[in-house]
C-alpha positions as CSV (number, residue, x, y, z in Angstrom):
1,M,86.7,157.0,95.9
2,T,85.2,158.2,99.1
3,P,87.1,160.8,101.2
4,L,87.7,158.1,103.9
5,C,89.3,155.8,101.4
6,S,91.4,158.7,100.0
7,A,92.8,159.4,103.5
8,L,94.0,155.8,103.9
9,T,97.7,155.4,102.9
10,R,97.5,151.6,102.3
11,F,95.1,148.7,102.2
12,D,96.0,145.5,104.1
13,R,94.2,142.6,102.6
14,Q,94.9,138.9,102.7
15,V,93.8,137.0,99.6
16,V,93.6,133.3,100.1
17,V,93.9,131.2,97.0
18,P,92.9,127.6,97.7
19,L,94.1,124.6,95.7
20,P,92.0,124.0,92.6
21,D,89.2,121.4,92.7
22,I,88.9,118.8,90.0
23,R,87.2,121.1,87.5
24,G,89.8,123.8,88.1
25,R,92.7,121.3,87.7
26,E,91.2,120.2,84.3
27,Q,91.0,123.8,83.1
28,I,94.6,124.5,84.3
29,L,95.8,121.4,82.5
30,A,94.1,122.5,79.3
31,V,95.9,125.9,79.5
32,H,99.4,124.3,80.0
33,A,98.7,121.5,77.5
34,K,98.4,124.0,74.7
35,K,102.1,124.4,74.8
36,V,102.8,120.8,73.8
37,P,101.5,118.6,70.9
38,L,98.9,116.3,72.4
39,H,98.1,112.8,71.2
40,D,94.4,111.8,70.9
41,S,94.7,109.4,73.8
42,V,95.2,112.2,76.4
43,D,92.3,112.5,78.8
44,L,92.6,115.7,80.8
45,H,89.6,114.8,83.0
46,T,91.3,111.5,84.1
47,L,94.5,113.4,84.8
48,A,92.5,115.9,86.9
49,R,90.9,113.1,88.9
50,G,94.4,111.7,89.6
51,T,96.0,114.9,90.8
52,P,94.2,116.0,94.0
53,G,96.3,118.4,96.0
54,F,98.2,119.7,92.9
55,S,98.6,123.5,92.7
56,G,98.8,125.3,89.4
57,A,102.6,125.1,89.5
58,D,102.4,121.3,90.1
59,L,100.1,120.9,87.1
60,A,102.5,122.9,84.9
61,N,105.3,120.7,86.1
62,L,103.3,117.6,85.2
63,V,102.9,118.8,81.6
64,N,106.6,119.6,81.4
65,E,107.6,116.2,82.8
66,A,105.2,114.4,80.4
67,A,106.8,116.3,77.5
68,L,110.3,115.2,78.6
69,F,109.2,111.6,78.7
70,A,107.8,111.9,75.2
71,D,111.0,113.5,73.9
72,R,113.2,110.8,75.5
73,R,111.0,108.2,73.8
74,N,111.4,109.9,70.5
75,K,107.6,110.5,70.1
76,E,105.9,112.9,67.9
77,K,103.2,113.9,70.4
78,V,102.7,113.6,74.2
79,D,100.3,110.7,74.8
80,Q,98.5,109.4,77.9
81,S,101.3,107.0,78.9
82,D,103.7,109.9,79.2
83,F,101.4,111.8,81.5
84,E,100.9,108.7,83.6
85,D,104.6,108.1,84.0
86,A,105.1,111.8,84.8
87,K,102.4,111.7,87.4
88,D,104.0,108.6,89.0
89,K,107.4,110.3,89.0
90,I,106.0,113.4,90.8
91,Y,104.1,111.4,93.4
92,M,106.8,108.8,94.0
93,V,110.0,108.1,92.1
94,P,110.9,106.8,88.6
95,E,110.5,103.1,88.0
96,R,113.4,100.9,89.0
97,R,113.7,98.9,85.8
98,S,117.2,97.7,86.7
99,M,115.9,95.9,89.8
100,V,115.8,92.1,89.4
101,M,113.0,90.3,91.2
102,Q,113.0,86.6,91.7
103,E,110.1,84.8,90.0
104,D,108.5,83.7,93.3
105,E,108.7,87.2,94.8
106,K,107.3,88.8,91.7
107,R,104.3,86.4,91.7
108,A,103.7,87.0,95.4
109,T,103.6,90.8,94.7
110,A,101.2,90.2,91.8
111,Y,98.8,88.2,94.1
112,H,99.2,90.9,96.8
113,E,98.2,93.8,94.5
114,A,95.5,91.7,92.8
115,G,94.0,91.1,96.2
116,H,93.8,94.9,96.9
117,A,92.3,95.5,93.4
118,I,89.6,92.8,93.4
119,V,88.4,93.7,96.9
120,A,88.2,97.4,95.9
121,E,86.2,96.6,92.8
122,S,83.9,94.2,94.6
123,L,82.8,96.5,97.4
124,P,80.4,99.5,97.3
125,F,81.4,103.0,98.2
126,T,85.0,102.7,96.9
127,D,87.0,104.6,94.4
128,P,87.6,102.8,91.0
129,V,90.9,101.1,90.6
130,H,92.9,103.1,88.0
131,K,96.1,101.1,87.8
132,V,97.7,98.0,89.3
133,T,101.5,97.5,88.8
134,I,104.3,95.3,90.1
135,M,107.0,97.6,88.7
136,P,109.3,98.5,91.6
137,R,109.5,102.2,92.6
138,G,111.8,103.2,95.4
139,R,111.3,100.7,98.2
140,A,107.9,99.6,96.9
141,L,107.6,96.4,94.8
142,G,104.1,97.3,93.6
143,L,101.1,99.4,94.1
144,T,97.3,99.6,93.5
145,W,96.1,103.0,92.6
146,Q,92.5,104.2,93.1
147,L,91.3,107.5,91.6
148,P,88.3,109.3,93.2
149,E,85.6,110.2,90.7
150,R,85.1,113.6,92.4
151,D,86.8,115.7,95.2
152,R,85.9,114.2,98.5
153,I,85.0,116.5,101.4
154,S,83.8,114.0,104.0
155,M,84.3,110.3,104.7
156,Y,81.3,108.1,105.6
157,K,81.2,105.0,107.8
158,D,80.5,102.6,104.9
159,Q,83.4,104.1,102.9
160,M,85.8,103.7,105.9
161,L,84.7,100.1,106.4
162,S,85.3,99.3,102.8
163,Q,88.7,100.9,103.0
164,I,89.7,98.6,105.8
165,S,88.7,95.6,103.8
166,I,90.8,96.8,100.8
167,L,93.8,97.2,103.0
168,Y,93.4,93.6,104.2
169,G,93.1,92.3,100.7
170,G,96.9,92.1,100.1
171,R,97.7,89.9,103.2
172,I,94.7,87.6,102.6
173,A,95.7,87.1,99.0
174,E,99.2,86.0,100.1
175,D,97.7,83.6,102.6
176,L,95.2,82.1,100.2
177,Y,97.2,81.9,97.0
178,V,100.9,82.0,97.9
179,G,100.7,80.0,101.1
180,R,103.2,82.2,102.8
181,I,102.8,85.6,104.4
182,S,105.4,88.4,104.2
183,T,106.1,91.7,105.9
184,G,104.7,93.6,102.9
185,A,101.3,94.1,104.6
186,S,102.7,95.8,107.8
187,N,101.6,99.3,106.8
188,D,98.3,98.0,105.5
189,F,97.7,96.8,109.1
190,E,98.8,100.2,110.6
191,R,96.4,102.1,108.3
192,A,93.5,99.7,108.9
193,T,93.9,99.9,112.7
194,A,94.2,103.7,112.6
195,I,91.0,104.0,110.6
196,A,89.1,101.6,113.0
197,R,90.4,103.4,116.0
198,E,89.4,106.8,114.7
199,M,85.9,105.5,113.9
200,V,85.5,104.5,117.6
201,T,87.4,107.2,119.4
202,R,86.8,110.3,117.3
203,F,83.9,110.0,114.9
204,G,81.3,108.2,117.1
205,M,80.8,105.4,114.5
206,S,80.5,102.6,117.1
207,D,77.0,101.7,118.3
208,K,78.5,100.3,121.5
209,M,80.7,103.2,122.5
210,G,78.3,105.8,121.3
211,A,78.8,109.4,120.1
212,M,81.6,110.4,122.4
213,V,85.3,111.3,121.9
214,Y,87.6,108.9,123.6
215,A,90.9,110.0,121.9
216,E,93.8,111.2,123.9
217,N,95.4,114.6,123.5
218,E,98.9,114.3,122.4
219,G,101.4,117.2,122.3
220,E,104.4,117.4,120.0
221,V,108.0,117.1,121.1
222,F,109.4,120.6,121.5
223,L,112.7,121.8,122.9
224,G,113.6,118.4,124.4
225,R,110.3,117.9,126.1
226,S,108.7,114.4,125.8
227,V,105.3,113.9,124.4
228,T,102.6,114.7,126.9
229,R,99.3,112.9,127.1
230,S,96.0,113.6,128.9
231,Q,94.1,110.5,129.9
232,H,90.4,111.1,129.8
233,I,89.1,107.6,130.1
234,S,89.4,104.8,132.6
235,E,91.3,101.5,132.0
236,K,88.0,99.6,131.7
237,T,86.7,102.0,129.0
238,Q,90.0,101.7,127.2
239,Q,89.7,97.9,127.1
240,E,86.1,98.3,125.7
241,V,87.5,100.7,123.0
242,D,90.2,98.2,122.1
243,A,87.6,95.4,121.9
244,E,85.4,97.5,119.6
245,V,88.4,98.3,117.3
246,R,89.2,94.6,117.2
247,R,85.6,93.7,116.3
248,I,85.6,96.2,113.4
249,L,88.9,94.8,112.1
250,D,87.9,91.2,112.4
251,E,84.5,91.8,110.6
252,Q,86.2,93.6,107.6
253,Y,88.9,91.0,107.4
254,A,86.2,88.4,107.0
255,V,84.5,90.4,104.3
256,A,87.7,90.7,102.3
257,Y,88.5,86.9,102.8
258,K,85.1,85.9,101.5
259,I,85.5,88.1,98.4
260,L,88.9,86.7,97.5
261,D,87.9,83.1,98.2
262,E,84.9,83.4,95.9
263,N,86.8,85.1,93.1
264,R,89.7,82.7,92.5
265,D,89.3,82.8,88.7
266,K,89.6,86.6,88.6
267,M,92.6,86.5,91.0
268,E,94.4,84.0,88.7
269,T,93.6,86.1,85.6
270,M,94.8,89.3,87.1
271,C,98.0,87.7,88.5
272,K,98.7,86.2,85.1
273,A,98.2,89.6,83.4
274,L,100.5,91.3,85.9
275,M,103.2,88.7,85.5
276,E,103.1,89.2,81.7
277,W,102.7,93.0,81.4
278,E,103.7,94.2,84.9
279,T,101.1,97.0,84.8
280,I,97.4,96.9,83.9
281,D,95.1,99.9,83.5
282,R,91.4,100.7,84.3
283,D,90.1,99.1,81.1
284,Q,91.9,95.8,81.7
285,V,90.8,95.7,85.4
286,R,87.2,96.1,84.2
287,E,87.5,93.3,81.7
288,I,88.9,91.0,84.4
289,M,86.1,91.9,86.8
290,D,83.6,91.1,84.0
291,G,85.0,87.6,83.7
292,K,86.8,88.3,80.4
293,Q,90.5,87.9,79.4
294,P,92.2,91.3,79.5
295,S,93.2,92.9,76.2
296,P,96.8,93.7,75.6
297,P,98.2,97.1,76.8
298,K,97.6,100.1,74.6
299,D,100.0,100.4,71.7
300,Y,101.6,103.9,71.2
301,S,104.3,102.8,68.8
302,A,102.6,104.7,65.9
303,N,103.4,107.9,67.9
304,V,107.2,107.2,67.6
305,R,109.1,109.1,65.0
306,K,110.2,106.9,62.1
307,D,112.9,109.1,60.7
308,D,115.3,109.1,63.7
309,G,115.8,105.4,64.2
310,G,115.1,105.8,67.9
311,D,114.0,103.0,70.2
312,A,110.3,102.9,70.2
313,G,110.0,101.8,73.8
314,G,113.3,103.1,75.2
315,E,113.9,105.9,77.5
316,T,117.2,107.5,78.4
317,A,117.0,109.8,81.4
318,P,119.8,112.2,82.3
319,A,122.2,110.7,84.9
320,D,121.8,113.5,87.3
321,E,118.0,113.6,87.1
322,T,116.2,113.8,90.5
323,P,112.5,113.2,91.2
324,A,110.3,116.3,91.3
325,A,109.0,117.5,94.7
326,P,105.7,115.7,95.6
327,P,102.5,117.7,96.0
328,A,100.8,118.3,99.3
329,A,98.1,115.6,99.2
330,P,98.8,112.4,97.2
331,V,95.9,110.0,96.4
332,P,95.5,106.8,98.3
333,V,97.6,104.0,97.1
334,T,98.6,100.6,98.5
335,E,102.1,99.1,98.0
336,V,104.2,96.1,98.7
337,V,107.8,96.6,99.8
338,P,110.7,94.2,100.0
339,T,111.0,91.9,103.0
340,Q,114.7,92.9,103.5
341,Q,114.5,96.1,105.4
342,T,116.3,97.9,108.2
343,A,114.8,98.1,111.7
344,E,114.0,101.8,111.1
345,T,111.9,101.2,108.0
346,S,110.3,97.8,108.5
347,S,106.9,99.3,109.3
348,A,106.8,101.9,106.5
349,D,106.1,99.8,103.5
350,K,103.2,101.6,101.9
351,A,102.9,104.9,100.2
């Protein structure tokens, strides 16, 4: 140690530990998974892909929750289905198996989610569909879950356009196959409009408006003050911005409509599978997109203990169980919520 360092009484250093990337999450999961008996079906890489924004503590909690699911189901080892249910619980809330859905509403939800999934699988520059379910969770009646194949740093124009089309897939499916439209797509519209407006006003992705920022500065409400805004563009320019946003939305709506209209057989197959099994995974989605009939869900009954007489598929959770705290950055999902909502929540129907 140099004389200068010896003279210092203390060192002030800030060490910033970022959240782990996909490789780091897989390695952290491998460390915590050593504490529990794992079934051969467990794929830590897939789990790492589906947990962006998880810290080391979140991943440890994921393993613990999966072990609890396996124990309640009287299993010998923790399998992939336990990890999937644990991840869903941490991101959202446990399944509402007690909720009774009418047959027509259940079918409409199946078409809605199938619309999201088929558009996502048909377009380029999109994340693969990992799971589609019509099992109610919280206020949501169903969801379509996409998993990124790698950690995303930037979003590109073609990716954002495809995302808008995916968001429109649910409403278009209702219109084409149910013949009635519901309030379940309200948040889809909000998100699609927000993406298109950001493309025009912030990211310079409009040829007509050019590479210029048109967004307004908005301040947060603080100590009773109202939101302040600084208008930097004229009324005429604002009308041009709105027209360009409308053009992007209309074009991507037409893209999604064409896909769903041309894939009626796949829509019917996926809706039938969802009505029968309520949840389909990546392998089943791939089979449907290849024009095949989906195989039955994976059977984990061999993993259930035979000496205890427990219910192979049952699950008894403690009465006072509360959902785990969600991580900082959940993956994108699309959901359908009930049409009966209060005025305060009618526009918040997607996760």
